[in-house]
C-alpha positions in Angstrom: 100.1 94.4 67.5 97.3 96.1 66.4 97.7 100.0 66.1 94.4 100.4 67.8 94.2 100.6 71.5 91.7 98.9 73.4 89.2 100.6 75.7 90.3 100.8 79.3 88.4 98.0 81.1 85.8 99.4 83.7 83.0 98.4 85.8 79.8 100.1 86.5 79.2 99.9 90.3 75.7 100.6 91.3 74.5 101.8 94.7 71.9 100.9 97.2 71.7 104.5 98.2 72.4 107.6 96.4 75.5 109.6 96.9 76.4 113.3 96.5 79.3 113.7 93.8 80.2 117.1 92.7 76.6 118.3 94.3 74.9 115.9 92.1 72.9 112.8 93.2 74.2 109.6 91.6 73.4 106.1 92.0 76.3 104.4 90.2 80.1 105.1 89.6 82.5 103.7 86.8 85.4 102.2 87.8 88.5 101.7 85.8 90.8 98.8 86.5 93.9 99.6 88.8 97.3 99.9 87.6 100.4 99.5 89.7 100.9 103.5 89.4 97.4 103.8 91.3 98.4 101.8 94.0 101.9 103.6 94.4 99.9 106.8 94.5 97.7 105.6 97.2 100.4 104.3 99.3 102.3 107.7 99.0 98.9 109.6 99.7 98.8 107.8 103.5 100.6 105.2 105.4 97.0 104.1 106.7 95.6 101.3 104.7 92.1 102.4 105.2 93.1 105.6 103.6 94.9 104.2 100.9 91.8 102.3 99.9 90.0 105.5 99.8 92.5 107.3 97.6 92.6 104.3 95.3 89.3 104.3 94.8 89.0 108.0 94.5 91.3 108.0 91.9 89.8 104.9 90.0 86.4 106.5 89.8 87.7 110.3 89.5 85.9 111.4 92.8 87.2 113.7 95.3 88.5 111.9 98.3 86.6 114.1 100.8 83.4 113.2 98.9 84.0 109.5 98.7 84.9 109.7 102.6 80.8 110.8 103.2 79.6 107.6 101.3 77.3 105.2 102.9 79.4 102.3 103.9 77.2 99.7 102.3 77.9 101.6 98.8 81.6 101.7 100.1 81.5 98.2 100.3 80.4 97.7 96.6 83.4 99.7 95.7 86.0 97.5 97.5 84.3 94.6 96.1 84.9 95.8 92.7 88.5 96.2 93.6 88.7 92.5 94.6 86.8 91.5 91.6 89.2 93.4 89.2 92.1 91.4 91.1 90.2 88.1 90.6 89.7 88.8 86.7 91.9 86.8 84.4 91.3 89.3 81.5 
């Protein structure tokens, strides 16, 4: 095994409509691949499945939950689709 660490796999999720993050307009977010610990943390944050998804994406993209809750639904769909794509990837 090599002593070099592999960079954590990420994906750039490009939006159709700009969003505010930290008071700045952004047209994409970078999402890292989820770990089991991310799913556990999301399930601890809420018993509601929808809220769990928001907490998971907020953690993976390093965006506050309250800001993510204000995202356009189309952009949210792209973030959800990326989670599905990560699960489908074999790498």
